[in-house]
C-alpha positions in Angstrom: 119.2 30.7 15.3 118.1 31.6 19.0 117.9 35.3 19.7 120.0 35.3 23.2 120.1 37.8 26.2 123.4 38.6 25.9 125.6 40.6 28.7 129.2 39.0 27.4 131.9 41.8 28.7 129.9 43.7 31.0 130.1 43.8 34.6 126.5 45.1 36.7 126.0 46.0 40.1 123.4 44.3 41.7 122.1 45.8 45.2 120.9 44.0 47.4 121.4 40.4 46.9 119.5 37.9 49.2 120.6 34.6 47.6 115.9 33.7 47.7 115.1 37.1 46.5 115.1 39.4 43.4 118.8 40.1 43.9 120.0 37.0 44.4 118.1 35.2 41.3 118.4 38.9 39.3 122.5 37.7 39.6 122.2 34.0 38.9 120.6 35.6 35.7 123.3 38.3 34.7 125.8 35.6 34.7 123.9 33.2 32.6 123.5 35.9 30.2 127.1 36.2 30.0 127.6 39.0 32.6 130.2 39.4 35.9 128.2 40.6 38.6 129.1 43.1 41.5 127.0 41.5 44.3 126.1 44.3 47.1 124.4 43.8 50.5 125.1 45.0 54.2 126.0 41.9 55.2 128.8 39.7 54.2 126.9 36.5 54.9 124.0 37.1 52.5 126.6 37.9 49.4 128.4 34.8 50.5 125.3 32.5 49.6 124.6 34.5 46.6 128.1 34.3 45.2 128.2 30.5 45.7 125.0 30.4 43.6 126.9 32.7 40.4 130.1 30.6 40.7 128.0 27.0 41.1 126.7 27.9 37.4 129.9 29.1 36.2 130.2 32.7 36.8 131.7 35.3 38.5 130.8 37.3 41.1 132.4 39.9 43.5 131.4 41.1 46.7 131.2 44.4 48.2 129.7 45.3 51.5 127.6 48.6 52.0 124.8 49.9 54.7 122.4 51.4 51.9 120.9 54.0 55.6 124.0 55.4 55.3 124.7 58.2 53.0 128.6 58.5 53.7 129.2 54.8 52.4 126.0 55.1 49.1 128.4 57.9 48.3 131.8 55.5 48.2 129.8 52.8 46.2 131.0 53.6 42.8 134.2 54.9 43.9 134.7 51.6 45.2 133.6 49.6 42.5 135.9 51.3 39.8 138.9 51.1 42.3 138.6 47.3 43.3 137.2 45.7 40.1 137.8 48.9 37.7 134.7 48.6 34.9 131.0 48.9 35.7 128.6 48.8 33.1 124.9 48.9 34.8 123.8 48.9 37.8 120.3 47.3 39.4 119.0 48.8 42.4 117.2 45.9 44.3 117.6 46.7 47.5 114.6 47.9 49.4 111.1 46.8 51.0 109.4 47.2 54.2 109.5 45.5 58.1 105.9 44.5 59.5 106.8 47.3 61.7 106.4 49.6 59.3 102.7 48.8 58.1 100.4 51.3 59.9 98.1 54.3 59.3 100.3 57.8 58.5 99.1 59.7 61.3 101.0 56.5 63.5 104.2 56.6 61.7 106.8 58.0 63.9 109.5 60.1 62.2 112.5 57.8 62.2 110.6 55.3 60.5 109.3 57.8 57.3 113.1 58.7 56.8 114.4 55.0 57.4 111.6 54.0 54.6 112.9 56.8 51.9 116.5 56.1 52.8 116.1 52.4 51.9 113.9 52.4 48.7 115.0 55.7 47.3 117.6 57.7 48.5 120.4 55.5 48.1 119.1 55.3 44.9 119.7 58.6 43.9 123.5 58.3 45.1 124.3 55.7 43.4 123.0 56.5 39.8 124.4 59.6 40.2 127.4 58.5 40.9 127.3 56.2 37.9 126.3 58.3 35.4 128.9 61.2 36.0 131.8 58.2 35.0 130.0 57.5 32.1 129.5 60.9 30.8 133.2 62.0 31.6 134.4 58.4 30.4 132.2 58.6 27.4 130.9 55.2 27.8 126.8 54.2 27.8 125.1 52.6 30.4 122.0 51.0 31.7 120.5 51.4 34.6 117.1 48.6 36.4 115.7 50.6 39.0 113.1 48.4 41.7 109.9 50.3 42.2 106.7 48.8 43.1 103.0 48.7 42.1 102.5 50.2 45.4 103.4 53.4 43.1 100.5 53.1 41.3 97.9 55.1 42.9 97.9 54.7 46.8 99.6 52.9 49.5 97.2 52.5 52.4 99.1 51.7 55.8 102.4 51.6 54.4 102.5 55.1 52.8 106.3 56.4 53.0 107.1 52.9 50.9 104.6 54.3 48.5 106.2 57.7 48.4 109.5 56.2 48.3 108.6 53.5 45.0 106.9 56.7 43.3 110.0 59.0 43.5 112.2 56.3 41.9 109.3 56.3 39.2 109.5 59.9 38.5 113.1 60.2 39.1 114.1 57.3 36.7 111.8 59.2 34.1 114.3 62.4 34.8 117.2 60.1 34.6 116.0 58.4 31.0 115.5 62.4 29.9 119.1 63.9 30.9 121.3 61.2 30.1 119.7 59.7 26.7 122.2 62.2 25.0 125.4 60.3 26.8 124.4 56.5 26.2 122.3 55.9 29.3 118.9 54.1 29.6 117.6 54.1 33.2 113.8 52.1 33.3 111.6 51.0 36.2 110.6 47.7 37.2 107.4 47.4 39.2 106.8 44.2 41.3 103.5 43.2 43.2 103.8 40.4 45.7 107.2 38.6 45.1 107.1 34.6 46.4 110.9 35.6 48.6 110.9 33.5 51.5 110.4 36.9 53.3 107.4 37.7 51.9 105.7 33.9 52.1 107.0 33.9 55.8 104.5 37.1 56.1 101.5 35.2 54.6 98.4 34.7 56.8 94.6 34.5 56.4 94.6 37.9 57.7 96.7 39.7 55.1 95.9 37.9 52.2 93.1 37.9 49.5 92.5 34.4 49.1 93.6 32.7 46.3 95.8 35.6 45.1 98.9 33.8 46.7 98.2 31.9 43.2 98.8 34.8 41.7 102.5 36.0 43.4 105.3 37.0 41.0 108.3 34.5 41.3 111.7 36.2 42.1 113.1 34.2 38.7 110.8 36.4 36.6 111.6 39.7 38.0 115.0 39.1 37.6 114.3 37.9 33.2 113.2 41.5 33.3 115.8 43.1 34.8 118.9 41.3 33.1 116.9 42.3 29.8 116.8 45.5 30.8 119.9 45.9 31.2 121.0 43.9 27.9 121.0 45.5 24.2 118.5 44.1 23.2 116.4 46.8 25.1 118.6 49.5 23.5 115.5 51.4 22.3 113.7 50.8 26.3 114.5 54.3 28.1 112.5 56.1 30.7 110.1 53.7 31.2 107.3 51.8 34.2 107.4 47.9 33.7 104.8 46.1 35.9 105.7 42.6 36.6 102.5 40.7 39.2 100.5 38.6 37.0 98.2 40.8 37.1 98.1 41.0 41.3 97.9 44.4 41.0 94.5 44.2 39.0 92.7 42.7 42.6 95.1 44.4 45.2 93.4 45.0 48.5 94.5 47.5 50.9 94.0 45.7 53.8 92.5 47.4 56.9 93.6 49.8 59.2 95.4 48.3 62.1 94.8 49.9 65.9 97.6 51.6 67.9 97.7 48.7 70.1 98.0 46.5 67.5 100.8 48.4 66.3 102.6 48.5 69.5 102.4 44.7 70.1 104.1 44.2 66.7 
């Protein structure tokens, strides 16, 4: 007799669903576990590629377009999900990350860059989790939340400070969610990746920005997706308020890199 992760009958909202990234892999693993996916991203083309992959597995994925930089749109996500699809059992908040231009010293970081990083990596998560929890509490329904943090939240985040601060905020807020909402049957956990071998990450790899050999420790998107899917399932019913690092031990040898000059930043 096999013990399986079972999401049968559950509908999960996945935010940030690039087909080659953590979100796309999470959508595929959710449907392999029997769940239905609501795939959210800012671009319908990104969603379409992931939906096609889900349907190729025989699963069901609905699409939802929203710009998570826009607070007004964030506050409409859960109402739109309930109006259009009628069910929400869990959320995987995967959307986030940095652009190459954001890697710079704190003293050279522009204000607009700081706020954009905070909104995409932390702000939207508050709005979606707040609204989902309110619905679950009002309707007497349980729910599961998985928020993607980062190993950049564990100590310091040199040269990408706003990102590290946002991810630290996720970890702290997720623990508060678990504390305040446990009596209603709502679980909340965070997952902390290090370097994940997505197309976007691998396209940035050069001898100058990666410790030689460390790429052998890069985590695969499916490895993160497996963890997220497990935490969304009833097999993780006793796990809430926890921060799980999934990084093939790469953070144990993490190198912060070197300070870039103003001229280098201006050229990027």
